[in-house]
C-alpha positions as CSV (number, residue, x, y, z in Angstrom):
1,X,129.8,106.3,77.9
2,X,127.3,108.0,80.2
3,X,128.3,110.3,83.0
4,X,127.6,109.0,86.5
5,X,124.0,110.2,87.4
6,X,123.5,112.1,90.7
7,X,120.4,110.1,91.6
8,X,120.1,106.4,92.3
9,X,116.8,106.3,90.3
10,X,118.7,107.1,87.1
11,X,121.3,104.3,87.5
12,X,120.9,101.0,85.6
13,X,122.4,97.8,86.9
14,X,125.7,96.8,85.4
15,X,125.9,99.9,83.2
16,X,129.3,101.4,83.2
17,X,129.4,105.1,84.0
18,X,132.2,107.6,83.8
19,X,132.8,109.9,86.8
20,X,134.1,113.4,86.4
21,X,137.5,112.3,87.6
22,X,137.8,109.6,84.9
23,X,136.9,106.6,87.0
24,X,134.7,103.9,85.4
25,X,132.0,102.7,87.9
26,X,129.2,100.2,87.8
27,X,126.5,99.1,90.2
28,X,124.8,95.8,90.8
29,X,121.0,95.8,91.3
30,X,121.5,95.1,95.0
31,X,123.7,98.2,95.4
32,X,121.1,100.4,93.6
33,X,118.4,99.1,96.0
34,X,120.7,100.0,99.0
35,X,121.4,103.4,97.5
36,X,117.7,104.1,97.1
37,X,117.1,103.0,100.7
38,X,120.0,104.7,102.5
39,X,121.2,107.5,100.2
40,X,118.2,109.5,99.2
41,X,120.3,112.7,98.9
42,X,122.9,111.1,96.7
43,X,125.8,111.8,99.0
44,X,127.5,108.5,98.2
45,X,127.1,109.2,94.5
46,X,128.8,112.6,95.1
47,X,131.6,110.8,97.0
48,X,132.1,108.3,94.2
49,X,132.1,111.2,91.7
50,X,134.8,112.9,93.7
51,X,137.1,109.9,93.6
52,X,139.9,108.9,95.9
53,X,140.7,111.2,98.8
54,X,142.8,111.0,102.0
55,X,140.9,109.1,104.7
56,X,140.6,111.7,107.4
57,X,137.9,114.4,107.2
58,X,137.1,114.0,103.5
59,X,134.1,113.0,101.4
60,X,135.1,110.6,98.6
61,X,136.5,107.1,98.0
62,X,138.8,105.7,100.6
63,X,140.5,102.3,101.0
64,X,138.1,99.5,102.1
65,X,139.1,97.2,105.0
66,X,136.8,94.5,103.8
67,X,138.5,91.4,102.3
68,X,138.3,91.3,98.6
69,X,137.2,95.0,98.2
70,X,139.4,97.9,97.1
71,X,137.5,101.1,97.9
72,X,134.5,102.4,99.8
73,X,132.5,105.5,99.6
74,X,132.7,107.8,102.6
75,X,130.3,110.6,103.4
76,X,130.1,112.9,106.4
77,X,127.1,114.2,108.4
78,X,123.7,112.7,108.0
79,X,124.0,109.2,106.3
80,X,127.7,109.1,107.1
81,X,127.4,106.0,109.2
82,X,127.3,103.8,106.2
83,X,130.0,102.9,103.6
84,X,129.3,101.3,100.2
85,X,132.2,99.0,99.2
86,X,133.5,98.3,95.7
87,X,136.1,96.3,93.9
88,X,138.0,96.8,90.7
89,X,136.9,94.3,88.0
90,X,138.8,94.7,84.7
91,X,139.5,98.4,85.5
92,X,135.9,99.2,86.4
93,X,135.0,100.0,90.1
94,X,132.0,97.7,90.7
95,X,129.7,98.2,93.7
96,X,128.1,94.7,94.2
97,X,125.9,95.8,97.2
98,X,128.1,95.5,100.3
99,X,127.2,98.1,102.9
100,X,128.8,98.4,106.3
101,X,128.2,100.6,109.2
102,X,131.0,102.0,111.3
């Protein structure tokens, strides 16, 4: 299993990647397009790589408030106004391409 790349260009749709914290993640084509558009510095990928964190003042994955979704990526600073949402499917955290702004 491949390690999670740190650049959206290197991510293939529906491939399963292993983050450094042991989380299995995959991305739909739509999510990759959104990542390329909104996350040129890979901050969201770093947040996904970090895994689950407490919601206040941390970069990482936090609980999603969207119906049907489990976690969302949270970044601070530039680009921090967007969240990429994901849901667990058969033990893999899948990012189908839902982005919200807060």
